[in-house]
Structure formats: C-alpha cells, structure tokens
N, C-alpha and C positions, 0 to 999 in steps of 0.2 A: 732521267729518262724523258724522252721526247713526247709531249702530249699529241693527241690527235688534232689535226688541223682540217679546216673545212675543205681545203684543196685536195685532200686525200680521199674524200668521200665520193662514191660513184652514185649516179642517179639510179632510180629503181630499175630501169631497163638494162643498162650496162652491168649493174650489180648481179642481176639474175644470170647473166651470161658467164660470170666467173664465180658465182656463189658456191657451187658444190666444191670446186677445187680449193677456194679460199677457206671455206668452213673446215674441210678435211685437214688442211695444213694447220689451222689453229687448234683443232681438236687434238691433233698429235702433239702440238706444242703444250697444250694444257695438261696432257698426260704426264709430261716431264715436270710440270710445275704444280702438280697436285700432290698433296700428302694426306693420307688417312690418319687422323689423330684418334686412334681407338675406334670403337664400334659406332659412335654416334656423332663424330665431328670430322669434317674435312676442311682443308684450306687450299685454295687455288691462288697462287701468286700471280698477280696481274702484271701485264706489261703493255707496251704500245699496241702490239698486234691483238692481244686478247680484248683490249678496250675498243680498238677499231672494229673488230667483229661485232661486239655488242652494240655499238652505235649503228653500224650498217643493218644489223638484224632488227633493231628497234625501228629504224626508218622504214624498213621493208614491211614489218608486221603491222605497224600503225599507219602505213602509207603516208608518211610525213614528207611534205615537199615545201612547206612554208619555211623561208629562211630563218625567221625568228625561232620557230620550233626546232629547226635543225641546230641552230646555235645553242639552244637550251639543252638538247640532248648531248651535244659535244661537251658543254660545260659540266653537266651532271656526271657523265661517264669519265671525263678527264680527272675527276676527283679520286678515281680509283688508281691513278698512276702515282706512285710514291714520289716524294720529293727527292732531290739529289742526296745521296748518302743513306737512303732508306730503301727498304723493300716493303711491299704491301700486297695484300690480297683479300679475298673474300672468304670469310669463315662461315661455314654452314653447320648448323646444329640440326641433326637429323634423327628424329624419333617418329616411327610410323604411327604409333598410338597417340591420338590427339590429347588424351588426358595426361599421359606420361610426358608428352612434349610440353604441355602447359606447366606441369609441375617442375620439370627440369629447367625450363626457361626462367622460372622464378628463382630456383635454387642457384642458377648460373649468373644471377645479377652481379655477384662478386667475382665472376670469371674475368672481369675487366682488369683485375690486379693479379691474375693467376696464370696468364699465358705468357711463356717466355721462350726466347731463343738463346741457348747457351753456345758461345763460341770461345773455345779454350776456357779461360777462367772468367770471362766476362758474361754477364747475364743481362739480356735486353728484354724488357717487358713490353708487350704489345700495347700500342696506343689504339684504342677503339675509336672509330669515327663517330661523329654525331649522327643521329637519326631523327627525322622529323617526328615529333610526338614521342620521343624517347621517354621511356619510363625507367626510373632508376631502380625500381624494385623487381625488374625482370629484364632479361636480355632478349633482343629480337632473334629469330631463327637464322637470319642472314645479317652478317656484320662485316664491315670493312675494318681491317686492322693493318697497322704499319709498325715496323720495327726500325728504329733509328740506329743504324749500325756504324755509319761513317764509311767513306769510300775506301779507307785503308784496310777495312775488314775483308775486302775481296781476296787479298792474298791469303789470308787465314782460311777462307772458305775453300780455296783451291789446294791447300796443303793437306794431304791425306793423313798426316801425323796429328793434325789438330782435331780435337773432339768438337763436333757440332751436333746439337740435338735440340728438339723441342722439349719443353718441360711444362707441365700443368701441375700446379700445386694446390688445386682446388680440392677440398675434402671429398666431394662427390665424383671426382673424375681425375684422380692422380695419373700422371703419364710421364714417361721419359722415352723419347723416340729419336734415334739417330737419323739424320738426314741422309738420303742417298747421295752418291757421288754425282749423279745426274742433276738432282735438284741443287746441290751445292754449286755446281758449275753455272746453272741458270741464274742463281742469285748473285754469284760473283760477277757475271756478265751485266746484271742490272746495276751493280754498283760502279762498274768501270766506265 
C-alpha cells in the first residue's frame, strides 16, 4: 500500500476549503473498515486515505508548518500503513470505567498472542506494534496491529465460500466473529 507523501499534503488554508468533504469521505470509508470485536474492542483497518486524513488533521490541530515537523508526522503515521502482503489497523480497547479499564489492560497483556484472523484453514496471529514506553505487563488502550497474510490471500477473501473470521482465544475475552463481505472486499483490495 502506498505511503503518504509530502506532495499530497495541503497547506492549512487549502485544507480548510476541502476538509469537510474529505473528512466525510474518509469517515464513510472507515465505517466499511471498522469491526466491533465484542462489547469492548474495535479495530479499524488503516489504509492510505485514513492515514492521510490523520496527518492532515494533526497538522491542522497542532498548526504545524515547519517542514521537519511535517516530515516527522508523515513518518509517524506512515507506520500505520501495512507492509505489502499485510493488512493492519488500530485496535481500540474501550472500557468506560477507569478502574475496570486499568484491570483489563493488565489482564490483556497476553492478548498479544491471542488475536487471530482465520482464513479458510489458515490462522494468522496479529503482530502488535511497538509503543514508546511499552510495558509488557499491560496492554495500551490503543494498539497498532498487523496481520501478515500474503498477497495470494486476496482471492480467498473475495471467495464467499471461504470462512473468514476474527478469533480471540484470550480467557477473559473469547470471540469468534465472521468478517462482513464489505470488510473482506476492503482487505482484499489492500492486498492487491
């Protein structure tokens, strides 16, 4: 998948002129790329356009115009774009109660080995990205994950006869959830 390049970014003034339309388009895109993994987790699969929006919004919010700072934002957010043959996204762990959230983030330390994507008879375990100051005895509430599927998997994702589902085999959060046709098509497009 193509990373965001400096030449694609608009200045603050020109971005304001197209912001509402661009944001609405990417919000609709994210709806197709989001999956609710039970009551307390969701995953949004990132692509070029979702990352481009995040960079533009960061530049707008922080009023960033220095070229070195812009390059830093591009580099940081491009890390969300999966490598060829992979799909990746942002995993959100969502508990409203702060005490419960703290407890569950500690219990989910081992989730790093328990989140899988099953395609036919193959099972792909999520690779969690590194976080600054990451603690191995707890999981952050926001995580970048990638599934290394191989580009040949795109055809399987498009085949309605093939079983495709998320699996979580963590004792505190077991889950099996089939992927929607829409999400399968999005992921196949990412791999092609």
